[in-house]
C-alpha positions in Angstrom: -75.3 -11.3 -87.6 -77.9 -8.8 -86.3 -78.7 -10.4 -82.9 -76.0 -12.1 -80.9 -78.5 -13.6 -78.6 -80.8 -15.2 -81.2 -78.0 -16.6 -83.2 -76.0 -18.2 -80.4 -78.7 -19.6 -78.2 -81.1 -22.4 -79.1 -83.2 -23.7 -76.3 -84.1 -26.9 -78.1 -80.5 -28.3 -77.8 -80.3 -27.6 -74.1 -81.8 -30.2 -71.7 -81.7 -27.5 -69.0 -84.2 -25.2 -70.7 -86.0 -27.6 -73.0 -89.4 -27.0 -71.4 -89.1 -23.3 -72.3 -87.8 -23.9 -75.8 -89.4 -20.7 -77.3 -89.7 -18.5 -74.2 -87.1 -16.2 -72.9 -87.0 -12.5 -71.9 -89.9 -10.0 -72.3 -93.1 -11.8 -73.4 -94.8 -8.6 -74.5 -97.8 -9.2 -72.2 -96.4 -7.8 -68.9 -94.6 -11.0 -68.1 -91.1 -12.4 -68.7 -89.5 -15.8 -68.8 -86.0 -16.8 -67.7 -83.4 -16.5 -68.9 -83.7 -12.8 -69.6 -80.2 -12.8 -71.2 -79.8 -16.1 -73.0 -76.1 -15.5 -73.8 -72.9 -15.8 -71.9 -73.1 -13.2 -69.1 -70.9 -14.9 -66.4 -70.7 -13.6 -62.9 -73.3 -10.9 -63.4 -73.6 -8.1 -60.8 -76.1 -5.3 -60.8 -77.2 -2.2 -58.9 -79.9 0.5 -59.1 -79.1 4.2 -59.3 -82.2 6.3 -59.3 -84.6 4.6 -61.7 -81.8 3.0 -63.8 -80.2 -0.4 -63.4 -76.6 -1.2 -64.3 -74.8 -4.5 -64.5 -71.4 -5.8 -65.3 -70.2 -9.3 -66.4 -66.9 -11.2 -66.6 -65.3 -11.0 -70.1 -62.3 -13.3 -69.4 -59.7 -13.2 -72.2 -61.7 -10.9 -74.5 -61.1 -7.2 -75.4 -62.8 -4.9 -74.7 -63.1 -6.0 -71.0 -65.9 -5.8 -68.4 -69.1 -5.2 -70.3 -71.4 -2.6 -68.8 -75.2 -3.1 -69.2 -78.2 -0.8 -68.7 -81.9 -1.5 -68.1 -85.0 0.4 -67.1 -87.0 -2.7 -66.1 -84.5 -5.5 -65.2 -85.7 -7.6 -68.1 -84.6 -5.7 -71.2 -80.9 -4.8 -71.3 -78.6 -2.9 -73.6 -74.8 -2.7 -73.7 -73.5 0.8 -72.7 -69.8 0.0 -73.2 -66.9 -1.5 -71.4 -64.6 -0.6 -68.5 -61.4 -1.6 -70.3 -60.7 -0.8 -74.0 -57.7 -3.2 -74.2 -57.1 -5.9 -71.6 -53.4 -6.1 -72.4 -53.0 -3.1 -70.0 -53.3 -5.8 -67.3 -50.5 -7.9 -68.7 -48.9 -8.5 -72.1 -49.6 -12.2 -71.5 -53.2 -11.5 -72.6 -52.1 -10.3 -76.0 -53.1 -12.2 -79.1 -49.6 -13.5 -79.7 -49.4 -15.4 -76.4 -52.7 -17.4 -76.4 -51.9 -18.9 -73.0 -54.6 -17.4 -70.8 -57.8 -18.8 -72.3 -60.6 -18.5 -69.7 -58.6 -16.3 -67.5 -58.3 -12.5 -67.7 -61.3 -10.6 -66.2 -63.1 -12.7 -63.6 -66.1 -12.0 -61.3 -66.3 -8.4 -60.2 -68.7 -5.9 -58.6 -70.2 -2.6 -59.6 -71.2 -0.1 -56.9 -72.3 3.5 -56.7 -71.1 5.8 -53.9 -69.3 9.1 -53.4 -70.9 10.3 -56.7 -69.1 7.7 -58.7 -69.5 4.2 -60.2 -66.8 1.8 -58.9 -65.8 -1.5 -60.5 -63.5 -4.0 -58.9 -62.6 -7.4 -60.4 -60.0 -10.1 -60.1 -57.7 -12.1 -62.4 -56.2 -15.5 -61.6 -52.6 -14.6 -62.4 -52.3 -10.8 -62.0 -54.5 -10.0 -59.0 -57.2 -7.4 -58.5 -57.9 -4.2 -60.6 -60.3 -1.3 -60.2 -61.7 1.7 -62.1 -64.3 4.4 -61.5 -66.4 6.7 -63.6 -69.0 9.4 -63.1 -70.9 8.1 -66.1 -71.3 4.3 -66.5 -71.1 4.8 -70.3 -67.6 6.1 -69.7 -65.0 7.3 -69.9 -63.7 5.1 -67.1 -60.5 6.0 -65.2 -57.4 4.2 -66.5 -57.3 0.7 -65.0 -55.6 0.7 -61.6 -53.6 -2.4 -60.4 -55.2 -2.7 -57.0 -53.4 -5.7 -55.5 -50.9 -8.0 -57.1 -51.8 -11.5 -55.8 -52.6 -15.0 -57.0 -55.2 -17.5 -55.8 -58.0 -15.0 -55.1 -61.3 -14.2 -56.7 -64.9 -12.9 -56.4 -64.4 -9.5 -54.9 -66.8 -6.7 -53.9 -66.3 -3.1 -52.6 -68.6 -1.7 -49.9 -69.1 1.9 -48.6 -70.5 2.0 -45.0 -72.7 4.8 -43.7 -69.7 6.6 -42.2 -67.8 6.6 -45.5 -65.4 3.8 -44.6 -64.6 1.7 -47.6 -64.3 -2.1 -47.4 -63.1 -4.9 -49.8 -64.2 -8.5 -49.6 -62.8 -11.4 -51.6 -62.1 -15.1 -51.4 -58.7 -16.7 -51.1 -59.5 -20.0 -52.8 -55.9 -21.3 -52.6 -54.7 -23.3 -49.6 -53.9 -20.9 -46.8 -50.9 -22.2 -44.8 -52.0 -20.3 -41.7 -55.4 -21.9 -41.6 -54.7 -25.0 -43.6 -58.0 -24.4 -45.4 -59.2 -23.2 -48.8 -61.9 -20.7 -49.7 -61.3 -18.3 -46.8 -63.3 -15.1 -47.3 -61.3 -12.0 -46.2 -62.5 -8.5 -45.3 -60.2 -5.5 -45.6 -60.6 -1.8 -45.0 -59.6 0.4 -48.0 -57.9 3.8 -48.1 -60.4 6.8 -48.7 -59.6 6.9 -52.4 -60.5 3.2 -52.9 -57.2 2.4 -54.6 -55.3 0.5 -51.8 -56.0 -2.0 -49.1 -55.1 -1.4 -45.4 -53.4 -4.7 -45.0 -53.3 -4.8 -41.2 -57.1 -4.7 -41.2 -57.3 -8.1 -42.8 -59.9 -10.4 -41.2 -61.3 -13.8 -42.2 -65.1 -13.6 -41.8 -66.1 -16.9 -43.3 -64.9 -20.2 -44.7 -66.8 -23.2 -46.1 -66.6 -25.6 -49.0 -66.3 -23.5 -52.2 -67.3 -20.3 -50.5 -67.1 -17.3 -53.0 -69.4 -15.0 -55.0 -69.1 -12.3 -52.3 -71.3 -9.3 -52.0 -71.9 -7.0 -49.0 -75.1 -5.0 -48.3 -76.4 -3.0 -45.4 -80.1 -3.1 -45.1 -82.1 -1.5 -42.3 -79.0 -1.2 -40.2 -78.0 -4.9 -40.6 -75.0 -6.2 -42.5 -75.6 -8.9 -45.1 -72.8 -11.0 -46.6 -74.0 -12.8 -49.7 -72.0 -15.8 -50.9 -72.4 -19.2 -52.5 -71.0 -22.6 -51.3 -71.1 -26.2 -52.3 -73.3 -28.7 -50.4 -75.0 -32.0 -51.2 -77.4 -30.3 -53.6 -74.6 -28.5 -55.5 -73.7 -24.8 -55.5 -76.3 -23.0 -53.4 -76.9 -19.3 -52.4 -76.1 -18.5 -48.8 -76.4 -15.4 -46.7 -74.9 -14.2 -43.4 -76.2 -11.3 -41.4 -74.9 -9.4 -38.4 -75.2 -6.1 -36.5 -71.4 -5.8 -36.9 -69.5 -6.1 -40.2 -67.0 -8.4 -38.5 -69.7 -10.7 -37.0 -70.7 -12.8 -35.3 -72.9 -13.9 -38.1 -76.1 -15.9 -38.4 -76.4 -17.8 -41.7 -79.1 -19.3 -43.9 -79.4 -21.1 -47.3 -81.5 -18.9 -49.6 -82.3 -21.3 -52.5 -82.5 -25.0 -53.5 -80.9 -26.2 -56.7 -81.4 -28.9 -59.2 -78.3 -29.2 -61.4 -80.2 -30.8 -64.3 -83.2 -28.4 -64.3 -81.9 -25.0 -63.2 -78.1 -25.4 -63.4 -77.4 -23.8 -60.0 -78.2 -20.1 -60.0 -75.5 -18.6 -57.8 -73.3 -15.6 -58.8 -75.5 -12.5 -58.6 -76.9 -9.5 -56.8 -79.8 -8.3 -54.7 -81.5 -5.3 -56.2 -84.2 -3.1 -54.5 -86.6 -1.2 -56.7 -87.7 2.3 -56.0 -91.0 1.0 -54.9 -89.2 -1.1 -52.2 -89.7 -4.7 -53.5 -86.6 -6.8 -54.2 -85.2 -8.9 -57.0 -82.2 -11.1 -57.7 -80.2 -11.1 -60.9 -78.1 -14.2 -61.4 -76.2 -16.5 -63.8 -76.6 -20.2 -64.2 -74.1 -23.0 -64.8 -70.4 -23.6 -64.7 -69.5 -21.9 -68.0 -68.4 -25.2 -69.5 -71.4 -25.7 -71.7 -71.9 -24.4 -75.2 -74.2 -21.6 -74.1 -72.0 -20.2 -71.4 -73.7 -18.8 -68.4 -77.1 -17.3 -69.1 -78.7 -14.7 -66.8 -82.0 -14.8 -65.0 -84.2 -12.6 -62.8 -85.9 -14.0 -59.7 -88.3 -12.4 -57.2 -87.1 -12.0 -53.6 -89.4 -12.5 -50.6 -88.2 -11.3 -47.2 -89.0 -14.0 -44.6 -88.0 -13.3 -41.0 -85.3 -10.9 -42.1 -83.9 -13.1 -44.8 -84.1 -12.4 -48.6 -85.4 -15.7 -49.9 -84.7 -16.1 -53.6 -87.4 -17.5 -55.9 -90.6 -19.3 -54.9 -90.6 -19.8 -51.1 -91.0 -23.4 -50.0 -92.5 -24.7 -46.8 -88.9 -24.9 -45.5 -88.5 -21.1 -46.1 -85.9 -21.8 -48.8 -86.4 -20.6 -52.3 -86.9 -22.5 -55.6 -86.3 -21.5 -59.2 -88.9 -19.3 -61.0 -89.0 -19.5 -64.8 -91.8 -17.0 -65.6 -93.0 -14.1 -63.7 -94.7 -10.7 -63.9 -92.3 -8.0 -65.0 -90.9 -5.9 -62.1 -91.6 -2.7 -64.0 -93.9 -2.3 -67.0 -92.1 -0.6 -69.9 -92.6 -0.6 -73.7 -88.9 -1.5 -74.2 -88.3 -4.8 -75.9 -84.6 -5.2 -76.5 -82.3 -7.8 -78.0 -78.7 -7.1 -77.3 -77.0 -6.5 -80.7 -73.5 -6.8 -82.0 -71.9 -4.1 -84.1 -72.4 -6.2 -87.2 -75.2 -5.5 -89.7 
């Protein structure tokens, strides 16, 4: 099995992508078609460091854990390695002889670069949050650190402010007895080494139906809180912005969704190129289909201070884009490979 992608993904059996049955990734003519990664890359998150792009993805119950990807053009990606060699370091319950945590293990995390290191934080449903750091994204990564033992939380992200203060954002999707609500999004300060929360700094900054997929950005002096939520269309991408990290926030929906046609792009990341234009790297779907959650790249247009994702409609909300000019012209044309020949 030389190419994992080409052997596991067949567009013609998917109603979602039937109209693009033979088109995905780099088209070799300066354009690309979505998905750019037609395999299971759930909860994708990506950053740029210099002229290189790095991404991570959930790996659930599989070892090695937290796949690390690299690209020079946001379209062609290769696997650099993994953050965790053996996920049983989190708990022996993930060992092969238990078989009781299918679909659990490593859930949505974030990759960030600050203080001359790459930082990865992620959550598990049963064993809480973990983190690791590395000076080289190819590894070695620091031994996995148990960050916070907690249940009922997910979708975390770290953030380093201009003054060096570290923050941690995550969703408590379980029912909070204090608020009598689910999906409360909490913001904490972290200790300078990024290995502990300052618990008395806890603040709920948002709550809405299904609100999760958190990312924090600071752009032109303004704080942006990226998240997704569920409305009458389905799971949509939302954004809050404020001059203060604790609010008050103004919010806006960034995209429309059509469950049958685009399968709700949601978890993902804003990425700014060196040349200043912006893109959005995202997954589709619930993960329950045979093809998992494929990953797509969408252009971003700034409208009145909001990063609108996809083709901007008359209502200033974005729509899915299937084919587009490549962000960066390169000669690379990669298919992610397995170790099998």
